[in-house]
C-alpha atoms as one frame of an Amber mdcrd trajectory, in Angstrom:
protein
 193.992  31.787 -85.838 195.029  34.791 -83.729 198.633  35.848 -83.565 200.239
  34.915 -80.209 202.471  37.970 -80.430 199.398  40.186 -80.696 197.743  38.456
 -77.719 200.876  38.928 -75.625 201.168  42.566 -76.631 197.512  43.366 -75.879
 197.683  41.442 -72.570 200.745  43.413 -71.548 199.071  46.703 -72.446 195.900
  45.769 -70.543 197.905  44.738 -67.488 199.816  48.014 -67.472 196.750  50.209
 -67.923 194.537  48.319 -65.448 197.316  48.474 -62.857 197.427  52.259 -63.315
 193.641  52.447 -63.033 193.670  50.418 -59.798 196.375  52.637 -58.322 195.153
  56.052 -59.416 191.577  56.158 -60.664 189.430  53.965 -58.433 187.874  55.579
 -55.383 187.682  52.331 -53.391 189.291  52.393 -49.933 189.439  48.601 -49.704
 191.563  48.404 -52.844 193.755  51.318 -51.795 194.337  49.987 -48.260 195.555
  46.559 -49.429 198.319  45.853 -51.885 196.497  44.594 -54.992 198.505  43.156
 -57.864 197.558  41.668 -61.219 199.262  38.296 -61.416 197.923  37.045 -64.731
 195.684  38.047 -67.613 193.908  35.468 -69.774 192.762  37.052 -73.003 190.558
  35.169 -75.447 191.826  34.677 -78.978 189.254  37.073 -80.413 190.204  39.747
 -77.819 186.595  39.935 -76.604 186.933  38.459 -73.090 189.574  39.010 -70.450
 190.046  37.219 -67.108 192.221  39.188 -64.710 193.710  37.284 -61.772 194.335
  39.379 -58.670 196.690  38.728 -55.762 196.759  40.652 -52.519 198.466  40.616
 -49.161 195.060  40.660 -47.464 193.351  37.693 -45.824 191.196  35.404 -47.975
 187.892  36.958 -46.860 189.121  40.474 -47.687 190.534  39.292 -51.035 187.123
  37.922 -52.009 185.589  41.267 -51.092 188.221  43.090 -53.176 187.450  40.869
 -56.182 183.710  41.488 -55.701 184.316  45.261 -55.576 186.450  45.091 -58.720
 183.756  43.109 -60.538 181.206  45.736 -59.483 183.468  48.476 -60.892 184.377
  46.657 -64.107 182.129  48.822 -66.291 183.857  52.001 -65.136 187.264  50.308
 -65.544 186.284  49.347 -69.101 185.166  52.903 -69.777 188.500  54.319 -68.576
 190.352  51.681 -70.634 188.394  52.709 -73.705 189.599  56.280 -73.298 193.243
  55.282 -72.737 193.895  52.557 -75.289 193.125  52.445 -78.960 191.176  49.272
 -79.611 188.182  48.587 -81.776 186.417  47.025 -78.813 187.588  46.881 -75.211
 187.246  43.294 -73.940 184.695  42.238 -71.336 186.494  42.002 -67.999 186.113
  39.471 -65.203 188.241  39.705 -62.050 189.184  36.509 -60.219 191.145  35.729
 -57.070 194.465  34.045 -57.882 194.887  31.221 -55.382 197.939  29.678 -57.072
 200.341  31.607 -54.843 198.499  30.492 -51.690 198.576  26.877 -52.854 202.294
  27.157 -53.600 202.986  28.617 -50.172 201.017  25.850 -48.470 202.992  23.206
 -50.407 206.277  24.863 -49.379 205.097  24.929 -45.755 204.273  21.212 -45.895
 207.669  20.454 -47.420 209.390  22.397 -44.617 207.402  20.469 -42.013 208.368
  17.156 -43.618 211.998  18.228 -43.754 211.946  19.161 -40.045 210.290  15.853
 -39.130 212.889  13.958 -41.154 215.728  15.833 -39.429 214.203  15.142 -35.997
 213.884  11.442 -36.827 217.543  11.314 -37.942 218.671  12.959 -34.674 216.600
  10.485 -32.636 218.094   7.528 -34.502 221.640   8.827 -33.925 220.938   9.297
 -30.208 219.489   5.783 -29.951 222.521   4.261 -31.663 224.984   6.087 -29.414
């Protein structure tokens, strides 16, 4: 069974180095023009596969394009990682769009709408009773 401390340490290292690669080494205007952030890294227990979840301030269509561009560049990202970090084998990388933040924001928006409706109903009831 793999050591959770080791997984956390390798995930942290990968996140740091891939963030630096995205900021400095990639020659992709789409990635440079939009704020791209790594929100989460899922690393398999054998350190062979890595899912990297990306968030961005861009619209959904542009985010999907950014993820597609990152997946097209994953071999060069892996190559750069291999030069920077000392691992027996650099994990296979898959980039994914992290929609958790969008879902959370939509839930908060719905809660605000319900709160406003509830306040409006309370004001209407008070006016009717007066």
